[in-house]
Kinemage of the C-alpha trace (Angstrom):
@kinemage 1
@onewidth
@group {chain A} dominant
@subgroup {mainchain}
@vectorlist {calphas} color= white
{ca met a 1} P 0.000 0.000 0.000
{ca his a 2} L 1.260 3.464 -0.844
{ca ala a 3} L 0.046 7.039 -0.992
{ca met a 4} L -0.822 8.352 -4.437
{ca thr a 5} L 0.949 11.415 -5.751
{ca asp a 6} L -1.129 14.476 -6.622
{ca ala a 7} L -0.969 13.543 -10.309
{ca gln a 8} L -2.034 9.952 -9.533
{ca trp a 9} L -5.111 10.859 -7.480
{ca arg a 10} L -6.199 13.407 -10.076
{ca ala a 11} L -5.893 10.768 -12.802
{ca phe a 12} L -7.737 8.250 -10.599
{ca leu a 13} L -10.669 10.649 -10.127
{ca arg a 14} L -10.871 11.346 -13.866
{ca glu a 15} L -10.503 7.743 -15.023
{ca gly a 16} L -13.426 5.636 -16.169
{ca thr a 17} L -16.909 5.709 -14.715
{ca arg a 18} L -16.346 5.214 -11.024
{ca thr a 19} L -19.296 6.433 -8.973
{ca gly a 20} L -18.531 8.627 -5.989
{ca lys a 21} L -19.980 7.815 -2.584
{ca leu a 22} L -20.958 11.088 -0.930
{ca ala a 23} L -21.122 11.069 2.869
{ca leu a 24} L -23.238 13.831 4.356
{ca val a 25} L -25.296 14.697 7.407
{ca leu a 26} L -29.075 14.824 7.064
{ca pro a 27} L -30.973 17.750 8.620
{ca ser a 28} L -32.000 15.318 11.387
{ca gly a 29} L -28.326 14.861 12.274
{ca arg a 30} L -28.168 11.283 10.976
{ca pro a 31} L -25.361 10.294 8.599
{ca ser a 32} L -26.090 9.242 5.037
{ca val a 33} L -24.177 8.044 1.985
{ca thr a 34} L -25.444 8.592 -1.542
{ca pro a 35} L -23.977 7.775 -4.965
{ca val a 36} L -23.051 10.626 -7.311
{ca trp a 37} L -21.738 10.977 -10.830
{ca phe a 38} L -19.070 13.657 -10.669
{ca ile a 39} L -16.426 15.435 -12.666
{ca leu a 40} L -13.100 16.878 -11.537
{ca gly a 41} L -12.530 20.300 -13.067
{ca glu a 42} L -9.195 21.659 -14.218
{ca asp a 43} L -9.418 23.868 -11.117
{ca asp a 44} L -9.342 20.727 -8.903
{ca val a 45} L -12.946 21.159 -7.771
{ca leu a 46} L -15.256 18.134 -7.776
{ca arg a 47} L -18.679 18.954 -9.199
{ca phe a 48} L -22.007 17.208 -9.610
{ca thr a 49} L -25.583 18.285 -10.144
{ca thr a 50} L -28.665 17.606 -8.064
{ca gly a 51} L -32.131 19.025 -7.642
{ca ala a 52} L -32.290 21.982 -5.262
{ca asn a 53} L -35.164 20.367 -3.358
{ca thr a 54} L -33.752 16.852 -3.081
{ca pro a 55} L -32.852 15.321 0.283
{ca lys a 56} L -29.192 15.525 -0.800
{ca ala a 57} L -29.344 19.275 -1.480
{ca arg a 58} L -31.331 19.983 1.683
{ca ala a 59} L -28.797 18.015 3.730
{ca leu a 60} L -25.844 19.859 2.191
{ca ala a 61} L -27.540 23.225 2.717
{ca ala a 62} L -28.065 22.411 6.401
{ca his a 63} L -24.640 20.797 6.952
{ca pro a 64} L -22.205 21.709 4.139
{ca asp a 65} L -19.349 19.529 5.382
{ca ala a 66} L -19.092 16.412 3.241
{ca cys a 67} L -16.779 13.650 2.122
{ca leu a 68} L -16.606 11.964 -1.277
{ca leu a 69} L -15.031 8.521 -1.600
{ca val a 70} L -14.103 7.063 -4.972
{ca asp a 71} L -12.665 3.573 -4.882
{ca leu a 72} L -11.202 0.822 -7.028
{ca glu a 73} L -13.299 -2.217 -6.128
{ca glu a 74} L -10.930 -4.880 -7.445
{ca pro a 75} L -7.315 -5.861 -6.770
{ca pro a 76} L -5.025 -4.164 -6.091
{ca tyr a 77} L -7.719 -1.855 -4.551
{ca gly a 78} L -7.332 1.813 -3.880
{ca tyr a 79} L -9.299 4.922 -3.095
{ca val a 80} L -9.369 8.690 -3.056
{ca arg a 81} L -11.239 10.455 -0.281
{ca val a 82} L -11.948 14.190 -0.547
{ca ser a 83} L -13.275 16.022 2.519
{ca gly a 84} L -14.372 19.605 2.825
{ca thr a 85} L -17.123 22.164 2.777
{ca val a 86} L -19.341 22.159 -0.294
{ca arg a 87} L -20.737 25.148 -2.140
{ca leu a 88} L -24.210 25.008 -3.661
{ca val a 89} L -24.204 27.007 -6.894
{ca glu a 90} L -27.297 28.191 -8.747
{ca asp a 91} L -25.900 28.869 -12.223
{ca gln a 92} L -27.755 27.296 -15.140
{ca glu a 93} L -24.841 27.698 -17.565
{ca leu a 94} L -22.458 25.947 -15.166
{ca cys a 95} L -25.108 23.341 -14.412
{ca leu a 96} L -25.474 22.535 -18.122
{ca ala a 97} L -21.683 22.283 -18.516
{ca val a 98} L -21.313 19.959 -15.509
{ca ala a 99} L -24.287 17.777 -16.465
{ca thr a 100} L -23.058 17.502 -20.060
{ca ala a 101} L -19.527 16.578 -18.965
{ca ala a 102} L -20.919 13.980 -16.547
{ca gly a 103} L -23.137 12.660 -19.334
{ca ala a 104} L -20.123 12.243 -21.607
{ca arg a 105} L -18.178 10.492 -18.878
{ca tyr a 106} L -20.836 8.101 -17.613
{ca met a 107} L -23.150 7.678 -20.633
{ca gly a 108} L -20.740 8.231 -23.532
{ca pro a 109} L -20.175 11.198 -25.835
{ca glu a 110} L -23.152 10.331 -28.028
{ca arg a 111} L -25.543 10.858 -25.089
{ca ala a 112} L -23.747 13.774 -23.416
{ca glu a 113} L -25.893 16.572 -24.814
{ca ser a 114} L -29.245 14.915 -24.065
{ca tyr a 115} L -28.083 13.965 -20.581
{ca gly a 116} L -26.834 17.512 -19.995
{ca gln a 117} L -30.155 19.012 -21.062
{ca arg a 118} L -32.142 16.578 -18.930
{ca asn a 119} L -30.062 17.169 -15.802
{ca ser a 120} L -29.547 20.924 -15.878
{ca gly a 121} L -33.008 22.432 -16.160
{ca gly a 122} L -35.628 23.320 -13.615
{ca asp a 123} L -34.325 23.464 -10.084
{ca glu a 124} L -30.986 21.717 -10.739
{ca ile a 125} L -27.943 23.140 -8.949
{ca val a 126} L -24.223 22.401 -8.941
{ca val a 127} L -22.515 21.063 -5.845
{ca glu a 128} L -18.819 21.967 -5.635
{ca leu a 129} L -16.356 20.205 -3.339
{ca pro a 130} L -12.812 21.640 -3.366
{ca thr a 131} L -10.002 19.082 -3.238
{ca ser a 132} L -8.158 20.864 -0.450
{ca lys a 133} L -8.152 17.793 1.831
{ca val a 134} L -7.374 14.534 0.029
{ca gln a 135} L -6.343 11.094 1.228
{ca ala a 136} L -5.389 8.755 -1.610
{ca leu a 137} L -4.044 5.220 -1.310
{ca ala a 138} L -3.196 2.677 -4.006
{ca gly a 139} L -2.107 -0.941 -3.963
{ca ile a 140} L -3.970 -1.741 -0.765
{ca ala a 141} L -3.827 -5.479 -1.474
{ca asp a 142} L -0.118 -5.454 -2.389
């Protein structure tokens, strides 16, 4: 087992279609984990979209501290964990860009535009999690 370099954890977060597991605190104070499709921007900020009135958004508005875990679920195993305070951003242009990029990543480039349109309208917002606190380990089974 070894710590990933900055370049390695960035590549790990951008590679493939790994789903992030977002840990958050519900307004009731209970912990919760929810899956998210995310992108890592060139500015090292993790972003995903969600409805402004979803349980996820309400929880993050009440308790903005969160943790996102992205893991390799096969040997040699590894993970990147990003912890910090999220920002909820109401910006339809950014929302469309994030949803389209996530669509390209998780659904393929041929479905990116339709996915972006579907997941950026109405009350959709962008959740931003800066990568200021990262723990990244690789080769856990080695």
